[in-house]
N, C-alpha and C positions, 0 to 999 in steps of 0.2 A: 699056705696053711700055717697057722700059728702053732708053734711048739709050746708044750705046757711049761718048759723050763724058761720060756721067754715071756711069760705072762707078768704084768705089772704087779709088784708086791702089794698086798692088801693095804697096808698103812699109807702107801703113796697114793693108791687109788682113792682112798678116803679124803686125803688132802686135796687132790685134784678135783674131785666131785664137789667138795665144800666150796672151793674157790671159784669153780666155773659152773655152778648150777645154772641151767638154762631157764631163762624166763624172768619175770619181774619179781620185785620184793614190794609188797604192799604193807604199809604200817597203819595200825589203828591205835588207839590210846593204849591198849594193853597187849596187843598181839603183833606178831610179825607173820605174815603170810608169804610163803615162798615155795617154789617147786620142791619136790622131795629130793633129799640128798641121801648118800649111802649111810651116813651116821644116824639117820632116822630109823633105820630098819629094826633095831631091837625094840624100840618103843612102839613102832607100828605093829610088829609081830605080837607084842604083849597086848596091845589094844584088840587085835583080831582074835586073840585067845581068851578074851573075857566074855563069858556067855551073856552077861547083862548088857555090856556095851554093844555087842553085835546081835543082839536079839532081833532087831529089825533091819539088819544089814547083811542078811544071808547066813547068819550063824557063825559059830566058831571056826576058825581055820588053823591048820597046823603051820608052822613056820615056812615050809616049803611053798604052800599056797599063798601065804601072806607075802612072801618074796615076789611071787609072780604078779600079785595085785599091785604092789608098790612099783614094780618095774613097768607094769602097764600104764600106771599114772605118769611115771617119768617118760615113758615112751609117747604118751599123748602130748606132753609138753614139746618134746623133740620133733614129733612129726606134724602136729596140728597147731602148735603155738599156744595151747591152753590145756589145762587139766586141773585136777584138784591141787590145792595148795597144802603143804605141810603147815600146821598151825603151831607157832612157837610162842610160848608165854614170855613176854619181855622181861618180867621181873626175875624169873628163874632160868630162862634159856632152855626150858623143858619143852619137848614135843608133847603136845596135848591133843592132837587129832588131825583130821584131814577134811577140807571142805573146799568147794569151789565149782568152776564151770566143768561140765562133763557131758559128753554126748556119745555114748558107745553105739556100735552098730545095732540098729533095731530099736533104739530107745524112742520113747513117745515124744520127745521134744529136746530142747536145749535146757539142760538142768543145772542148777546150782544146788549140789547136794551137801550134806553135812553129817559128820560123825565125830564126836569128841570122846576122849578117854573119861572114865568116871571121875577122876581127880579134877576135871575141868567142869563137871556139871554143877549147875546152880549159881554160876558166876556171870551169866550173861554173855559168855563168849561166843555162843552160837549165833545169836543175834548180831553181835559186833562183827564177827568174821563174815557172815553171810551178807550183811549189808555192804561191806567193803568189797566182797566178791562180785556182787550183782553190780555195784557201780563200775567195777573194773571190766566186767563182761560187757555191759552196755557201751562203755566208752571205747573199748578196744576190739570187740569181736563183731560188731555190727548186728548183734542179736536183737530181735524186735520183741521177743517174749522169753520169759524165764519160767521154768516149772520146777516143782519138787515133787518127787514120787514118794509118797508117804504111806506106810501101812495103816490100815484102818484103826488098829489098835495102838498106834504110837502117838499117844496124847502129847508127850513132851515135844515132838517134832511139829505136831499140829499147832502147838502153842507158838513156837518159833515162827512158823509160816504166817500165822495171824498177826504176830507182832510187827512184821515187816509189811504187812498189807496184802499178802496173798490170800486167795480164797480157793475153795474147791472148784475145779473146772470139769471134772469127770473122772472116769475110772481108767486106770492104766493097765495095759497088758505089756509085760516086759518080755524080752527074749529069753530063751533058755540060758541058764537053768532056773530062772525065776518066774516062769510062765504060770505057776500055780499060786503065787502070792496074790493076795488081795490088796491092791494099792489104789490110792486116790491120787489124781494129779491136782496139785495145787499150783497157783502161779498168778502172774500178772504181766501186763504188757509193759514195754519200755515207757509208753505215754503215761500209764497209770503210775509207775514208779516214780517218774519225775514230777507228775502232777501233785503227789502227796509230799514232795520234798522241796516244792517251790522252784 
């Protein structure tokens, strides 16, 4: 049993986590994609507290639930070898969202999902990051198809999906607690992805 007075100091834990983040680092022209690190948490929680940014992502979450969500993504990297990346803006070093491969229990398929902070909207970061994530997933995970679960009212996410060649493939039923949301499954096969990219 670990005694509370023997726990690693928080400042040391942050340094260790930053130095030993598990998983790949994927760079694009303007972004760094890497597994979440503990120093991302304040920005992650701020993002999840924004009603507009989370409108189609399950809604606003308090810090305690945001912490659990970020830890679930970090745990996915540790246990499965993939998960959503933290999105870091190269120019500023700022955390601006999370996106990447994701396949929770009961999900309708292997998804590359995306959600960015409002400060990153309108810059083309979603397309840039999603493209790099799909390339990474197809090259490293052996997935043969990628989906995106998109709310029928989420026009911005639909635009991103269209811009990378995805199309509506049907309607999704997600596991609880999202079983009442109306979602479309967008996606494409590995063959379709590479055919449009030469």
